[in-house]
Structures are given as structure tokens and as C-alpha cells.
N, C-alpha and C positions, 0 to 999 in steps of 0.2 A: 504494500500500500504506500503510495506517495502522499505528500501533504495535500495535494489537490483532491484526493479521494475522501478526506475527512469531511463529515457532514453531508456526504452524498449517499443517497439510498441505493443499496446494492441488493439485487434480487438473488436469493440463494434458496437452499432447501433445508428443512429441519433434519437434524441427525438422529432422531429417535425412531419411532415405529415405522412400519411399512406403509402408512398412509401417504407419506411423502409430501407434507404440507409445504407450500411456498412461504418464504420468510423474506421480509425486508429488513436489512440491517443498516444502521447509520453509524459509522465509526465515530467515536468520541475521543480518540487518542490511540496510542499503540496497543492498549490492553483492554479497551472497553468499547461498547457499542450499545445503542438502543435497538431493540428487536420488536417487530410487530408482524402480523400476518400480511401476506401478499394478496390483496383483493383480486388480482388478476389471475392467480393460479387456480386451475380448474380442480385441484384436489380439495382445497379448503376455502377458497373465495374470501380470504382474509381472516378466518378464524384460526386460533391456535389453542391447544390444550394448555394446562398449567405448566407442563414441562417445557413446551415450546415458548410459552410466555416468559419463562424464567431463564431463558438461554443467556440473557445479558449478565446474569449473576455468575456465570460459569467461566468467564473469559480471562480471569486473572492468572498470573503465572505461579501462584503458590503451589508448590509440590510438582511443578513441571520438570520433566526430563529435558535439559537444554543442551547437553553436550555428550558426545560419545564417551563411553566408559568401558573399561575392562576390569575383570575381577582378579585381584592378585592371587596367585596360587591356583586359580582355576577351580576353587571349591566353594560351595555355598557357605555363606558366612564370612568369606574373605573380604578384605577391603576393596572398594571400588576406586579405580584411578581414572581421572579424566585424561583422555588422549585425543589426538587428531582424528579426523575422519579417515585419513589414509591408514593410520596405524590400526584403527578398529576394523576397517574392512579388509585390510591385508591379513590381519590375524584370523578373522572369521573365514575368509575365502581360503586361506592356506590350510586351516584345519579341516574345512569342508572338503577341499580337493583331496587331501591325504586320506580321509575316511572313505571317500568314493573310490579312490584308486585301490585301496586295500580291500574294501568290503563290497563294492558295487553300488550302483545308483539307488537301490532300495534300502540302503543303510542310512539314508538321510531323508528329511521330511520338512514340509512347511505346514504350519497350522495357522490359518488366517481367519478372516472375520467379515460378517455382513456389515461392519462399520467401515470397511474399505470402500473407496470409490471404484467404479467399474474399470477405470484405467489402471489402478493399482492391481486389482484382481486379475486383469488380463495379462499383465506382465508377469505376475507370480505364476500363473498357469502355463504361460508360454515357456518360462524358465524351467519349471519342473518337468512338464510332460514332453516338451519338445527338445530340450537341451540336456538337462540332467538325465532324462530318459526314464523317469519314474513317475507314477501317478500318486505317490505319497504326498499329496497336498489335499488336506481336508480343511473344513471351516466350521466355526461355531454355528453356522446355519444348519449343520447336521443335527444340531440339538433342537431345532425349532420347525423346520419345514421340509426335511428330506422325505418324510412319509408322504407329504403332498406331491412332491416331485415324482416319487415312485408310483403313486396312484395315478397321476396324470399320464405317465408314460405307459402304464399297463392299459389304461382305458383309451387314450387318445393317440398313442404312438409318439407323443412329444409332450414336453412339460409346458402345458398351456393353461392359463386361467381364463375361462370364457365369460367373465363378467366385468362390466365397467361400473364405476362408482355411481353414475347417474341411473343405472339399473335399480339401485337400492331405492330410488325415489319413485320409480314407476312400477315396482313390484306390488302385488296385492297381498303377498304373504312372505315374510322373512323368517327363516328358521336359523337360529344361532346355536351352533353345537360346540360345546367346549370353548366358548369365547365370552369373556367378560368384557364385551365391547365398550361398555360405558366407562370403564377404567383404562383399558389397554389400547383402545383406538377411539378416543372420545369424539374426534371430529366426524368420523363415519357414523358413530352412534347418534350424534346430533343431527346429521343429515336425515337419518331414519326417523328420528323423533319429530322433526319439522314436517316430514312427509306424512307421518301418522296424524299429526295435528290437523293438517290440511285435508286428510282423507281418513276419518276415524274408523272406517270399515277395514282399513289395512290391518292385517294380523301380524303379531310378533310372538313367536314361540321360542322359548329358551330351553335348551337341553343341557343340563349341568348338574352334577351331584351337589354342588353348593348353591345356596340362594345368594347370588351375588347382587351387586348394584344394578346390573343389567336386568335381573329378574323383576325388580321393583316396577318396571314399566312394561312388563310383558303381559299379553293376554292369557298365556298358558306357560307354566313352568313345569318341566318334566325332570324331577331330581333322580335321574337314573342311578342305579347301583354302579359304582366305579367299574369301568372296563366292559360294560355291556352294550355299548353303542352298536356293535354289529348285530346283536339280537334285534335291537329296535328298528334298524334300517332294513335288515332282512325281512322282518315282519311287514314293514311298509312296502317293500318290493312285492312280497306275496299278495298283500292286500290290493295294491294297485293293479297287479296282473289279472285280477279277477273282475275288474270293473271297467267303467267307460273311459277312464283316464288314459288307458293304453293307446299309444300312437302306433297302430299296426303298420302303417305305411312307412313311417320312419324306421321302425325296427327291421322291416323286411328289406329296405333299400340301403340302410346306412349303418347297420350293426351286425355283430356276430356274437353268439354264445349265450343267448337269453336262456335257453333250456337248461344249460349247465348251472347258470346262476340261480335259476329258480329251484333246482334240486337242492342246492345248498341253503336256500332260503325257505324251506318247507317248514313254516312255523305259523301258528295261529296267534291272533291278538291276545288270547288268554295266556298262552305260553310266553309271549313277550312280556306281558305284565308280571308274570311270576319271576322270570329271569331278571328283569330290570327293577323289580321291587316298586312297581307303579300300580295305581288303580287302573283296572281295565278300561273304565269309562274315559280316563284321561288319554290312554293309548288310542282308543277308538276316536276320540275327538280330534287328536292330532292327525290320524290317518284320514279321517273323513275330510278335514279341512284341506289337507295336502291334495287329496284326490280331486276335490271340487274346485281348486284354484289353479288356473293355468299359469299365471305369472308368479312363480315361486322361486325364491333364491334361498339356497342352503349355504350359509356362511359358516365356515369352520376354522378353528385355530388350534392353539396348543393342546387343548383338552382332547382333541382327536389325534393330532400328529405325535404327541409325546407319549407313545404307548408301544408296548411290545407287539401290539396288533394294529399299529397306526395305519399302515398301508391298507390293510383290509377295511378299516373304518372308512378311509377315504373312498375306496372303491364301492363299499356298500352305499355310501351317499350318492356317488356318481351313477350307480346302477339305477337308482330311483328317478334320476333325471333322464337317463337314456330310455327307460321303458315308457316314459310319458312324452318323449321328444322335446322336453323343456330345456333346450340348450341351443345356443347360437342365435337367440332372438332377444329383443329388449325385455328387461324386467324378469329374467329367469336364468337359472343355471347354478351349478355348484361353484362356490366361491371360496378359495383358499385365501385367508386373510393373513398376510405375512407379518412376521414379528419385527424384523430388523429393517433399517432404512434402505439397505441395498442388497438384501438377500436375493431379490429378483435379478439385479445386475450380476451378482455372482453366478446365478444359474445361467445367464446368457453367455458367460465366458467359460463355463464348465468348471465352476469353483469346487465342486464335490469330487471326491477321489475316484468315483466311478463314472465320471462324465468327461466329454471333450467340449471344447469351445464351440460356440455357434449352434448349439442344440444338436451336435453330432455325437455319435455313440462310440465310446471307447472300446466296446466289445465287437465292433464291426470293422473288419480289415479295410474295406473300401473307405470308411470314414476316417480311419487313422491315416491312411495313405493320402487322403485329400488334405487333411490338416498339415501333415508333414510337408507336402508339396507346397502348400501356401506359405508356410513359415520358412521353407527352405532350410529346415532344421536337420542336424546331424542324425537324429534318431527320433523315435516317438514311443511313448509308453505303450506297452502292448498288453497290459492287464490292469485291472482295477487296483488302486492303491488301498492303503489301510484307512478305514473309517475312524472317526475321532476316538471312540472308546478303545478300539483295537490298536490304534496308533500308540496310545500311551501305555497300553499293556506291552506292546512290542518294544517300547523304549525301556521299560523296566526289565524286560527279558534280555536286553542287550542286542536285539536284532536291529533296531534303529539306534544308531550311535549319535546322530546329530539332529536337532530340531530347531527350526526358526519359527518363533511365535510372533505373530503380527496383529496388533490391535485387538487383543483379547486376553482373558484372564482365566485360563482353564483350571487353575488351582481353586477357583471359587465356583465356576459355572459347570464343570463336568460332574457327572455322577461318580460316586466312590472317589471323592476328591483327594482323600489321603493317599490313594493309589497314585494319583498324579504327582503328589509330593515325592513319593518314593521313586517314581520314574525319573523326574527331573533331577533328583539328587544323584542318580546313577549315570545320567547321560554324559558322554564325553564332551559334547559341545551343545550349549543352549544359547541361542541368539534371541534377543527380544527387541523388537521395534515397538516403541510405545510413546505415549504422550506424557504419562505419569511416571515419576521416579520410583515411588514405592508402591508396589502391589504384591499380593501373595506370590504371584508367578515370577515377577522380576527379581525376587530374592534369590532365585536359583539360576539367573542368567549369568553366563560367563562374559558375554558381550551385550551391552545395552546401547541401542541406537535411537536417538531422539527424532521423533516423527512430527509432522505438522498435525495440529488439532483442527477441529471443525471450522473454526473461524479463519483458518489460514489455508485450508486445502482447496484445490480447484479441480473440478472434473464433472462427472455425471453420476447420477443414481437412477434406479428404476423402481417404481413403487408397485404396490400390489395389483394395480390395474394395468401394468405394463407401460406406464408413462415415464418416459425419460425426462429428467429435469437436470438443469445445471446447478451444481453446487459451486458457488463462487467465493473465493477467499476475499475477505474484506479487512483483515488485520495483517500486519507484517509478520514474517517468520521470526519467532523469538530465538535468541541464542544461536545455535547451529542446527536447529531443526530442519529437516528436509522432507520432501514429499516421499511417500512410500514407494511410488513407481521409480523415482530417481534413485533411491537407496538400492532397490532391486537391480536396476540397470547397471549401476556402478559395481555391484557385487558380480553380476553376470560377466561384465567385461573383464574383471579380474580373473575370472575362470577361463577366459579366452574365447568366450562365445560371441559370435556375430549376431546381428539381429536385434540389438538392444541400444542402438544409437539414437533413440528418440530425443528430440530437443524440446518438446512441449507436450503437454497432455493431449492436445488436439491431434497430434500425430498418432498417438496410441488409439484414440477414439476412431480415427479414420481407418486404421488397420483393422480394428474390431468390426467396424461397419462393413468393410470390404469382405472380411471373412464370412460374415453372415450371409452375404450374397454369393459366395464362392460355390460354384456348381449347384446352386440352389435353383434347380429347374426340374420340371416333371420327369424328364428322362435321365436325370442324374441323381442328386441327393436332395429331394424337395423337403422343405420344412417351412412352417408358418413364420418362424422368427427370421425376419429379413429387414434389416435397416440399411441396406445398400444405398438407398436414396440419400443417406446422410454422409456417405463416404467422401463426397466431394467438397465438404465444408472446409474452407480455409480457416486460418486462425481467427480472423475477425468474425466470420459467420458462426464458428463454434462458440466464441465468446458471447455472441448475441442469441444463441439458440434458445428458442422458447419451448416450454414443455410440449413433448410430442409423444403420442401413443403408438405402439406397434401392435398389430400390423397396420402400417400407415394407410389410412383411407378406407378401412373396412373393419367389420366385426369378426372376431374369432368364430369360426365354424358357421358363418352365415351362408356358406355354400354347401353346408352339410357334408363336407369332405374332411376326413380325419387323416392323421399323419402316418397311417399304415400303407403299405404298397397298394392294397385294395381299396383304400379310402374309407374303410368302415371302422367305426368305434367298436370296442370290445366290452361286453359284459364280463365282469370278473367274478367267478364264484368266491364267496367269502364265508368260510366255515367258522361259526362262532367258537371262540375259545377264551377261557379266563386268563387273566395275567399270569405270568410264569410263577411268580411267588405270591401265594395267597396268604392272607393274615390268619393268625391263630397261634395257639400255644404261647410261647415266650413273647411273641410280637403280635398282639391281638388287634391292633389298630392299623388302618391304611393311611399312609401319608400322601397328601396331594400338595404340590408346590405351584407357585405362580407369582404374579406381580402384585404390587400394591399400586394405588392410584398415582402417586406423585414421584415414584422412583423408577430407575431404569437400570437394567442389568446389574452390574456389580458396583454401582454408585460412584464410579470414578469421576463422572461428570455431574450427575444430579446431586451427589453428596456435597457439592460445593455451594449449592444454592440454599440460603436460609429459608426462602419461601417454601421449598419442597420438603424441608425436614419437619415442618410443623404438624402435618396431618398424622404421620406415622413415624415417630422419632426413634423407635427401636423395634427389633424383630419380635415376633409373637408366634404363639401356637394357638390356633383357634380349634376348640373341640367342644363337643356337646356337654352340657352340665352334668348329665348322668355319667358319661365317660369320665369326666373330671373327678366326680365323686369316687368312682371305682379306682381311679389312678391315685387318689389321695392328694390332688392338687386343687387349688382354689383360684378363682378369677383374680388377676393382679399379681399373683405370686410367680415365682420362677419354677420352670420345669426342665428336666432333661429329656430330650427326644432321642431314642437310641434305636439303631437297627443292627443287623449283623455286620454292617460295613463301617459304622462310625456313630458319633453322637454330637449333639449340640445343645445349647441352652437358650431358652427364650421365655418371654413373658406370657403367662396364660391369659387367654381372652375367650369370652363366650360371645361371639359375634352374632349368634342367632341364625346363621345360615348354613350350619354344618350338620349333617345327619349323624346319627349314632354309628360308631364304628370307624369314623373317618376323622382325620385331623388335617389342618392346612397350615403351612409355614411359607412365608415369602422367600424369594431367592436372592435378595439384594445384598445382604450384609456380608462383610468380608473381614479379613484380619486387621484392617486398618480402622474399621468402624465399629468393631465389637470384639469382645474377648473370645467368644466361642459360639458364633452364630452362622457358620458356613453350612447351610443345609445340604450343599453338594456332598459333604462328608457322610451324610446319612443315606443319600439316594441310591437306590437299587441300580447297578450297572447293566442289567439285562437290556438287550436292544431288540428292535424289530428285525426279524430275519431277512426282510427284503430291503428296507431302507437303512438299517443301522441306527435308527433314531432311538435314544434311550427312553426308558420307562420312568419319566419324571412324575407321573400321576398315580403310581401304585407301588409304594414301598411298605412292607410290613414293619411296624415300629411298636415300641412300648414307650409310655410316658410316665415318668415318676418325678417325685419332688426333687428340687435342687435346694436343699435346706441351707438357709443363711441366718445369721444373727441379726443383721440389720439391712435396711434398704435406705438409699439416699440418692440425692442428685446434687450436682454442682453446675453453676453457670459461671464461666470464667473468661476473662479477656485474654489470659495467657494459657498456653497448653499445659496439661498435667501429665505426669508420669504415673501410670496406674498398674505397674507390674505387681504390686502387692495386693491388689483388689481382686476378689474371687470372680466377680462378674462386673463388666462395664460395657457400655455402648456410647458412642460418640456421635453427635449431630451438630451441624453447623448452624449457628444462630446469626442474627444481625449484629455484628460487633462482638460476639462472644461464641464460645463453644459450650454446648450442653452435654453433660455427662450423666447418664443414669448408672447407678452403681449398687452393688450389694456385697456384703462381706461375711465371712465365716468366723472372723476374729471377734473376740469380746473387747469392746472399747472401754477402758477404765478412766482415761483422761481425755475427754472429748476435745478440749481446747488444744492441747499439745498435738493430738492426732490430726485434727483438722488443719492446724497451721502447717504441720509437716506435709500433709497431702497437697495443700494449696501453695506451698513454697513461700509462706509468710514468715520470715525470720527476723523481722524488725520488732523489737519489743514495744516501740513507740508507735507502731502502725495503728491507724484508725480502725479498730477491730471491735465490732459489737457482737455480743453473743447471748444466747439464752439456752439454758440446759435444765432439763428435768431428768435427773439421773435415775429416779425411781421408775419413771416411765420409759427411759432410754431414748428420749427425744432431745435433739440438739439442733440449733439454728445459729448461723453466724453470717455476718456480712463484713467484707473487707472494703473499705472506702479509701480512695486515693484522690486527693484534690477535689473533694466533695462529689466525686463520681463513684458509682458502684464499680468495683473492680472484680469482685468475686462474691458469690454467696453459696452456702452449703446448708443442706437440710438432711437430717438423719432421723430415722424412726425404726422401731422393730417391725412395723407393719408397712406394707407397700402403699397405703393410702396417704401419700404425701400431698402437700399443697399444690395447686395448679401452677404450671410453669409460665403460662402466657403473660400474666400480669407482671411477674418478675422479669421476664424477658424485656418487657416494655421499659423497665427502669434503665436498661443499658443504653437507651437512646436519650436519656435525660442528662443534661449537662451538669445540673446541681441537684443532689438528692435532698429533698425537703425533709423536715423533721417527721412529718406524718408518714412519709415513705420509709424512713429509717425504722420507725416504729412498726409499720406494716410488715416489713421483712421479718422482724423478730416475732410478730404476732402470727405469721404464717398466712396472712390474708391482707388485702388492701383495706385501708380504713375508709376510703371514699366509696360510696355506693356506685355500682356500675363500672368500676375500674377493671374488674376481672371479666374479660371477654370470653373466657373459657377456651377449651381446646379448639384448634382450627378446624373448621368445616370447609370453608371456601378458601383455598390457597391462593387463587388468582387475585382476590381482593383482601385477603387477610381477615376474613370475618369468622368470629368464634361462635361456638355453640350457644353460650349465654346470650350473646347479642341477638342471635336468631330467635331463640326461645322467648326472650323478653319482648321482641318485636311482635311475634305471633300472639303473645298473651295481651300486650298492651294495645296493639292496633287491630286486634281481632282478625288477623290474616288467615285466609282460608286456602290459598293455592300457592304453588311454588312461584308462579308469576308475580303474585302480590308480594311475596318475600323478596324476590329479586328487585322489584320496583322500590321497596322500602329500604333494604340494606345492601343491595347490589349482589348478594350471594347468588351464585348460579347464573350470573349474567355474562360469563365469558365462555369457557369451554363446556360448561354444563355437567361436568363429571361429578359435581357435588349434589346435583338435583335429586338423585335417589335418597341421599342422606337428609336433605331438606324435607322430602316427603315423609320420611320416618319421624323427623322432629315435629312436623305438623300433626301427625297422628298422636305422638306422645303427649304433646301439650294440649291439644284440643279434646282428645277423648276423655281425659279426667275432668276437664272443664265441663 
């Protein structure tokens, strides 16, 4: 960025979920910018969710990896030494080359990410598959959408999503399966809700074991028994096949395999109800509505994909659209809702270990030959590489000696995450390209390479509806950070490989576009993915590229031709089967994992934004009150969640949406944000046999007490060392850090202990305290220059004072006497000062504020609440919670 760019609005794309919202960024200096939605972008038309709205809070350089580093002695725990780019790359390339020369190309691997831009992804795959000669390149997208890819390829012959976002607004019925859309893809959910407000007859059905925020606005919620989706959709297929919804002409002319699929789906609604633990009348209501409604979209996400039967679940859904011919037309079709911002772009370039670039197939010799000829590469991978879970098992076994991890944190995100720790500790060479200095994974890197972050990167991404958008850098590169594609090219050239002399990201995009059109003809290697029309873009045209959807100028499957040689789609028989590891015995409960509303992945970005920490500041385990009673744990206390693979600690919560026998834990917390909250350490490593996607939704676990002597929290302007605390979690506040803590030690001298914990060693410090030793209650505040510097609260019970009003004191320049007294009293002395826990993160509106407004103003609807206090007026992801508050406040009244 040059000085003339400051205060100019730059159109770019949000780096979070697969919706791919357009963003306008206005730089305010080298490390800051204001961020707003792009009203001209067809994905979001100016709206942003709370995570997108808070992007401006994540741009500072605190904790950034700014210079290449190598680890002395080459062992985890060794000191890191800053080096030049030449030394870092020479060392990495030299060790890599030596390993390949001795052990062959399959002894090395890349593990990359849906956070990469398409251009980065393309270079990484070209390097590994065409030059190193191994397909050992997999991606964290394996963990979220590989079952959808496999299902699409089995049904359509190509990985194709046949739905556009505007179809959501024209559909008459939307079925959401395993998707908490209200929290995970809020902008799409709001498009559906606005369409439903305009057409109240539009039906919304949610199929999910949990009663999530999405269910609050559904016409029908089917809380299926975890793992029984195939039973439900096989039953739907059987039901549809007996009625008038069957499109006989479409089946006869454009499909194969219906009879075999029906044999596998020989099940009655009554049998479905029993298998899925649903009332038969609800099953029939769903089936009847689906059969009677032509314009149906079935949207599915992680609850379908992240399963040992994920691919079969996808195909069971697709089968129901094929039997009715509801595909390739407006307002209908199966819709895979992607999790990451560029998982789709990764699929375009063959980002998975069993794929080739440009939707070509690694297992077909003619496809491999075509790609090798196009690349003019010395070799081409001739067999699938190792998928994510298998890859790290191979590293631990010593079969893979070197791994380069780019833009991801597998020590947190992979299942059986402690196995990843063992693997990385044994690897001969671990290279990590990252934005953040300290992550669980980077602690094991021998070579650390600083990459550009979202605000600095430049390239393209593709969203869930196949729309390519430009991500434009708007801040200067800090330190010595470089683009991932540039790092990869420099590395490749050190290995002596031609074909990596790209001068600009537009050169890479042009090559990617040309490859999509390479031999893409009916008599050669036809596929729907073809962006050859964009291959001629020069640098200026690339820089100005507006969002464009492929296939350009037409709808997927509008010609009713699929990507098999005969042009026919395939019904895929899906035989129902339970998850590999069922609950019982020592592990009687089933663990389900997923996201919370305001966080993303392993929190390396969202964890920097104070606005995003307020709604859910620490990890939790949500379980049914009766299960909690049996496990001996209470709401608000701490519990240990254990499986045969590992354990973690989290706060007990009764969210009200979980069935008996199940528990839910979010995925986000890591070793930097909590003492022991990596749920990946607990998760079952079993994978889908077709897609290789792990079973994140069904891990047998036990829950028991994590006994402590005291609970507490600290708000502090300075960081704390918490090595001696049994449990802690860290969240970023506005001008302070919030620590939730608990300990097993008995505190005899609260004052001395608290001063030591907070690092207050000045006897003359302005230190106010209150102690009730008989009750074990202690409160203290440290004041510097009449401003609150730190405060600490301790109690033997977890029901500590609300944090919101205390947090507000950190923005006060001078602490008044009443505020000093309020801290020691554990509550504000002024009426209305405590706004309560945050409900609306976009506008910082607390629970107490909303409840008081409902009560005092006699508010009856969410729209009235929004008009009064603004809550729910931006992304809308808090609207379900506002509806619950309306019920709680108004029903007693």
C-alpha cells in the first residue's frame, strides 16, 4: 500500500466462511482499517456477520510472525533464531532435497488450508504433484467438505454444487441438514429469513440432533439420533418413489441405478422413526411436504460431511433430488454449504490428495498425462496421496520424514490431536508458513516462514456458489512477510524446478484458467469447470475483476447432462450403518463438536477481537441436566471430557438444546487461549472410507467432575503468567485481557497470593481489597493513576459477579469513588450500569439491556427490540436469542 491508497475504499472478500461476502476496507494507516460490507457484491449486498464486522479489530501486529526463523538444534523446545530468507529457504530446501533423494518423493508432504488463496493453492499442487512427483498434499478442507466432494463425484461425475444463492430466495421449501446456518453462515440465513418474511408459506425444516439457533425459526425441527441421516433420507427416497413426485422422464433419460438405490432404501416411515428416534407423524410431515413441493433445496454442512458415513449421507440426499428431477432448475437442488473461504478454490486446483487440478482425476492415466503435458513437468503423481489423518499417522510411523504446514493448525483442528503432537515431535523436518508466531503447531516447527495475512494478501477465492471474487491487499506487508505463492516458488526454484517463475499472482490465475480449458471438449476431457474465458486477463483486468460465477453464463446441469461419459447422473445405493464407535460402557455419552457464533477455527484471528470474545468467552460442554446429574456435574462448574484418545476440561452448560445421551463442545480453543480445552485431543480419528473425512460428530466420551477449591477471574491490562493455575482461559477485552481461572490449591493468604498472581510488588500500590475468609470470597482492584489496572475476584463457587460492567471500567479515565466501591461490592452501585452478558456482539448490547427494554417498553417482537436497542439489526445471528428472551420475560408477565 502506498500513501495515496490511504482512505481509499478497497473492495476485497471476507476471510471467514464459505459465503464469500464482499468487504470494503478503508486503510487508516499501516496497521488499521475500517471495514464494512460491499453493497455491490452479489453474495451479501452489503451485509456482514459479526465476525466480518469485527475484521478491523484483527489487523494489529501483536503476536505476528514477521521474520524467518530456524530452531536451534532442530528439536522442539529449542530456541528460535531469526535468519534471512535465503538462509531459511536454503536450509528447508536442502533438507527436503536430501530426504527425497534418500527416501523418495512420498517421504515428504504438504498440509495446506482453505485459508489459502487459489493462486497459493495452485502453486502448492503444481509443486507436489507435478515436480516432486507425489500426491502427498492434503488440506484442512479434508476435515470439512471432502465427503461432499466424494458424493458429488459419485453422483455427478464431477465435484459440482448445483445451487446458487438466489435459489434460496425462490425456493418454496428449504431443508437444512447438519447446519446451524444462523450461526455458521449468518448472511445466507438472513437471506432465507427475509424471503420467508416476504412469503410466509415458505417452509424451513431443520434436521439436527441439537436444537440450535437455526431451529428457533424453523417450521419443523427433526432432532434425529446422531448418525442416522441415511435412514431418514433412504426413507424419503422410498416414500417419494411410491408417489406422484417421481420424475419418470428425467430418471429414464438422465440417470442410472435407481433400482439398486431403492433396494438399499427399503424402509418404511415407521422404521425410520424408530431408527432416528423421531415421532412418526413428524417423519411423515417432512416426507409429505418434500413430496408436495417442487422447489426444494436441501442444504447440508458439517453435520453431514463430518461423519464416518459422510459420503453416503451426501448421496442419500442427492438421490432424493434425482428421483424427483429437482436439480438444474431455479429454486431447487442439493446444496453443499462450504465451511472455509476458499475450500471451493482449493477443489478447483485439486487441493485434496486424491485429486488433480482443473477437476481432472488422479486415478485416470489420460488425465494425468494431460496435466503433465500442460505443466511440462518432469513427472506426475501416479497414485493418491495420504489423506490428512493418514498423513500424520505416517509421519509418526517414520514413513513421511518431512512436512510443510501452511496456514493451518493441525495440533488443534485434527482429531486425536495428541497423535499429531507425537508425529511432529518425530519428524525430521517440519516447515511452517504462518501469520502467527505462537501456535500449538508452530512449537514443533524447525523452520518458521512469515506469510502475509488477510489484509495484505492478493488473489482470488471461490465461494460456495462457485463465485470467484478478488481478495485485494489493502495494508503493506509487515516485517519480511511474503505471499505464500512467492514462498513456494522460491522454494521450488531452489530445488531446481522450472515452471515457477511467476512474477505476479495474475500470472498464476491465468495459468489456472488456461488449465481449466485444456482439452476441455466433448471429444477429449469434458468437465463443467471451465474458466478459460478469464485466461486472457492482463494484470490490470485481473486487478479490476468483478465477482464472476462459473460456469460462466449458464446454470449447472441446466442441460440435464452430467459429467459421466454417458451424460447420466448416478443413483448411489446407501446402506445405513451406525458410526464405527458407538457409546456405552466406560464412555456412555456421544460427543458432537462444532462452532460457536462469534469465533472461527482455532481463534488465531477472531481471538484478537474484543467484540467477538464477549458472547462466549470460554469453552463449554453442553449436556442434558439429567446426564449432568448422572455424571455428578453441575451447571457452571468444570468438567473433564474424556475418550479413549484424550481429554479436556470445560465449563458445564445446560443450553437446553441437547438430547439425553449427547454432549456438545466447541472446536475453537487452543493452547494459547486455554489450559486444556483442545477438543481435537478427544475426537475419534475414524474416517469415512470413501472421503477420508473424520468423524467429528460421534465420539464416545465420559464426563466427570474436575474438582477445584476455588473459581475466579481477572481483568488485567498486563499479561499474566498462569503456569501454577489448574484451569484458565484467556479472552481479549477492550484494553485488557480477561482470564477465567480455577485452582486446586487452598489459598490461606489471599492478598499475598493475588498480588503475586497479578505481579503487584509495590507495597505502596493503590490496592483495594475485600476478603471474607470464612466464606472464601476475595475481591481486589489495582489502580494506577486513578485508572483501573487490574481486578480479581475469587469464590469457592462459580457464580461470580458479571464481567460486563467491570469491563466497562477499563475505558474510564478516572475511577470514581462509587466505582471503586462497586468493585469491592461485586456489583455496580448505579442502577442500570450492569448491561449483562453480551447478546448482540455487533452493537455490544447485553442481556439486561434487552430484558429491561422488553419489560419497560412492552416489546413484543424481535423487530421492536431491534428498533429500541439496535440488537439484531446487523447480521441477525442474535435474533434467535432475542426471541428466547422475549419468551422468558413476557411469559411470566
